[in-house]
C-alpha positions in Angstrom: -51.1 7.1 -5.1 -51.4 10.8 -4.2 -49.2 13.6 -5.7 -48.7 17.3 -5.4 -47.3 19.3 -8.3 -45.5 22.6 -7.8 -46.0 24.2 -11.2 -43.8 26.7 -12.9 -45.5 29.6 -14.6 -44.4 28.2 -18.0 -46.2 24.9 -17.3 -43.6 22.4 -16.0 -42.9 21.8 -12.4 -41.9 19.4 -9.6 -44.1 16.5 -8.5 -44.0 15.2 -4.9 -45.5 11.7 -4.7 -46.7 9.7 -1.7 -45.8 6.0 -1.3 -47.8 3.6 -3.4 -48.8 1.6 -0.3 -50.1 3.1 3.0 -47.1 3.6 5.3 -47.1 2.4 8.9 -47.2 5.9 10.2 -47.1 9.5 8.8 -43.8 10.6 7.4 -42.8 14.3 8.1 -40.7 16.7 6.1 -40.0 19.5 8.5 -38.4 22.8 7.5 -36.8 25.2 9.9 -38.8 28.3 10.9 -36.0 30.4 12.4 -33.6 30.7 9.4 -33.7 31.9 5.8 -32.1 30.5 2.7 -31.9 27.3 0.8 -32.0 24.1 2.8 -31.3 21.5 0.1 -31.5 21.3 -3.7 -30.6 19.0 -6.5 -29.1 19.7 -9.9 -29.8 18.3 -13.4 -27.4 15.3 -12.8 -29.3 14.3 -9.7 -26.6 15.5 -7.2 -27.9 16.6 -3.9 -26.5 19.7 -2.1 -27.3 20.6 1.5 -27.1 24.3 2.1 -27.1 27.4 -0.2 -24.3 26.4 -2.5 -24.0 25.9 -6.2 -23.0 22.3 -7.2 -19.2 22.5 -7.2 -17.5 22.2 -10.6 -14.1 21.9 -8.9 -14.3 19.5 -6.0 -10.8 20.5 -4.9 -11.8 24.2 -4.5 -11.9 25.9 -1.1 -15.7 26.4 -1.2 -17.4 23.0 -0.5 -21.1 22.7 0.4 -22.2 21.6 3.8 -22.9 18.3 2.3 -22.7 17.4 -1.4 -23.7 14.0 -2.7 -22.3 13.3 -6.2 -24.7 10.8 -7.7 -22.6 9.9 -10.8 -19.2 9.4 -9.1 -20.7 8.0 -5.8 -18.8 10.6 -3.7 -19.9 12.5 -0.6 -18.2 15.8 0.2 -18.5 17.6 3.5 -18.1 21.2 4.6 -14.5 22.4 5.2 -13.1 19.0 4.2 -14.9 17.2 6.9 -17.2 14.2 6.7 -18.9 12.3 9.5 -20.8 9.1 8.9 -22.7 7.8 12.0 -24.7 4.6 12.4 -27.3 4.1 15.1 -26.9 7.6 16.6 -27.9 11.1 15.8 -26.7 14.6 16.9 -29.5 16.1 19.0 -30.5 19.7 19.7 -28.9 19.4 23.2 -25.5 19.2 21.6 -24.8 15.5 22.2 -25.2 12.2 20.3 -28.2 10.1 21.1 -28.6 6.4 20.6 -31.3 5.2 18.2 -31.5 1.6 19.5 -29.7 -0.2 22.3 -26.9 -1.4 20.0 -23.5 0.1 20.0 -23.3 3.1 17.6 -20.4 3.4 15.1 -18.9 6.5 13.6 -16.4 7.4 10.9 -14.8 10.8 10.8 -12.6 12.2 8.0 -11.2 15.7 8.7 -7.9 17.5 8.5 -6.1 14.7 6.8 -7.1 12.1 9.4 -9.5 9.1 9.2 -11.0 8.1 12.5 -13.1 5.0 13.3 -15.0 5.2 16.6 -17.2 2.9 18.7 -20.0 4.1 21.0 -21.1 2.5 24.2 -24.3 0.5 24.5 -27.2 1.7 26.5 -30.8 2.7 26.3 -32.5 4.0 23.2 -32.4 7.8 23.3 -29.6 7.9 25.8 -26.4 9.9 25.4 -23.6 8.2 23.4 -19.9 8.3 24.4 -17.7 7.5 21.4 -14.2 6.1 21.9 -11.6 6.0 19.2 -10.8 2.5 17.9 -8.5 3.3 14.9 -7.0 6.4 13.4 -5.1 6.7 10.1 -3.0 9.8 9.7 0.4 10.9 8.3 2.2 8.7 10.9 0.3 5.6 10.0 -2.1 3.3 11.8 -2.8 3.9 15.5 -5.2 2.2 17.9 -7.4 3.0 20.9 -6.8 6.8 21.0 -3.0 6.6 20.9 -1.5 9.8 19.4 2.2 8.9 19.6 3.9 8.8 16.2 6.3 6.2 17.5 3.4 3.8 18.1 2.0 4.1 14.6 2.2 1.2 12.1 3.4 2.8 8.9 4.2 -0.2 6.9 3.1 -3.8 6.2 4.5 -6.0 3.6 5.2 -9.6 2.7 7.7 -10.9 0.2 10.4 -13.3 -0.8 14.2 -12.8 -0.9 17.3 -14.9 -1.7 19.5 -15.5 1.4 23.1 -15.1 0.4 26.6 -15.5 1.9 27.7 -12.5 4.0 30.9 -14.0 5.4 33.2 -12.4 2.8 34.3 -15.9 1.7 32.2 -15.9 -1.5 30.5 -19.3 -0.9 27.4 -20.2 -2.8 24.5 -21.7 -1.0 22.2 -24.2 -2.8 18.5 -25.1 -2.2 17.9 -21.5 -1.2 14.5 -20.2 -0.1 13.5 -17.1 1.9 10.4 -15.2 2.8 9.5 -12.4 5.2 6.7 -10.5 6.9 7.3 -6.9 7.9 4.8 -5.1 10.3 6.0 -1.6 11.1 9.6 -2.0 12.2 9.3 -5.7 13.2 10.6 -8.2 10.6 10.1 -12.0 10.7 12.1 -14.1 8.3 12.0 -17.8 7.4 14.4 -19.5 5.0 16.6 -22.4 4.2 20.1 -22.8 2.7 22.5 -25.7 2.1 26.2 -25.0 2.6 28.7 -26.1 -0.1 31.7 -28.2 0.8 34.0 -25.7 2.3 36.9 -25.3 4.7 36.3 -21.6 5.2 37.3 -20.4 8.7 35.2 -17.2 8.8 32.1 -17.2 10.9 29.1 -17.9 8.7 26.9 -15.0 7.7 23.5 -15.2 6.0 21.8 -12.2 4.5 18.5 -10.6 5.7 16.0 -8.5 3.6 16.3 -5.4 5.8 19.1 -3.8 7.9 18.9 -4.3 11.7 18.8 -1.2 13.9 19.7 -3.0 17.1 22.9 -2.9 19.0 24.1 -5.2 21.7 21.3 -7.3 23.3 18.6 -5.6 21.1 19.9 -7.0 17.8 17.4 -9.7 17.4 17.7 -13.5 17.3 16.4 -16.6 15.7 15.8 -20.3 16.0 16.7 -23.4 13.9 13.7 -25.2 12.5 15.8 -28.0 11.1 19.5 -28.7 10.4 21.7 -31.7 9.6 24.3 -30.3 11.9 24.5 -32.1 15.3 26.2 -29.2 17.1 23.8 -27.1 19.2 24.0 -23.3 18.4 21.8 -20.3 18.3 21.2 -17.5 15.7 22.2 -13.9 16.4 21.3 -10.9 14.2 24.3 -8.6 13.7 23.7 -5.1 14.9 23.2 -2.4 12.2 23.7 -5.0 9.5 21.6 -7.1 7.2 22.9 -10.5 8.2 22.9 -13.1 11.0 25.5 -15.5 12.4 25.6 -18.5 14.7 27.1 -19.1 18.1 27.5 -22.2 20.2 26.5 -22.1 23.9 29.5 -20.5 25.5 30.1 -18.0 22.7 32.1 -19.9 20.1 31.2 -18.6 16.6 30.0 -21.1 14.0 32.3 -21.1 11.0 31.5 -21.9 7.4 33.6 -25.1 7.7 31.5 -26.2 10.7 28.4 -26.3 8.4 30.1 -27.7 5.3 27.5 -29.6 3.2 24.9 -29.1 6.0 21.3 -27.8 5.6 20.1 -25.0 7.8 16.4 -24.1 8.0 16.0 -20.9 10.1 13.5 -18.3 11.3 14.7 -14.9 12.6 12.9 -11.9 14.2 14.4 -8.5 14.5 13.8 -4.7 14.3 14.6 -2.4 11.4 14.3 1.3 10.6 
């Protein structure tokens, strides 16, 4: 093993050591000849700074190094709040990205409050790379394939359970109640089951939903019956700007609480919310 020691006047210094085994080819450390200043340095904690900056003591400060690798906290900080991580590509002197191998390059960009995930095209090694945006995360939410419209962002995903309750204003109590939902952005899908009590109530039945519908008219949302002990054929209709759904027979006759007295109703409903 060969080493070179750069010795300080007081005696101590820095040792540069070659690999313990013979490498397959020479390894080159090349320094620029057309600029002055510090290219890279480390501090006592083993952090690496690229560029002529002191290791930052306040990582939220305005002055951030070109690239700072925090060894202890496993963080990488880029200049001006920007960080690019690229796989199988490099930025060449010609001002374009070049492919290292024929595989598709990948790139992650974090800048100005946005996180972008990009995929490059396949091609020959050394050829120019064209990156296309696959996913972006910004203040609007999650967007795909270069879309920039806030209306197309997915800003919420959640799963949960809820307790379906009577919304007919007749204060009936369901039994054997279950309810669960999945919400992706503004789209809600609900599954549940209730058993009606013995009732002669003449109000149209109403069963609660976990979120308020934003639809009106034909855009309210609808559902299907997975199982019921009721022999009458009817459909499920989400009430507009409300958190409930009702049932209607073919022809438009509303299903009343009395029509489902002691019956079980298993349902699934899909609708849009705010």
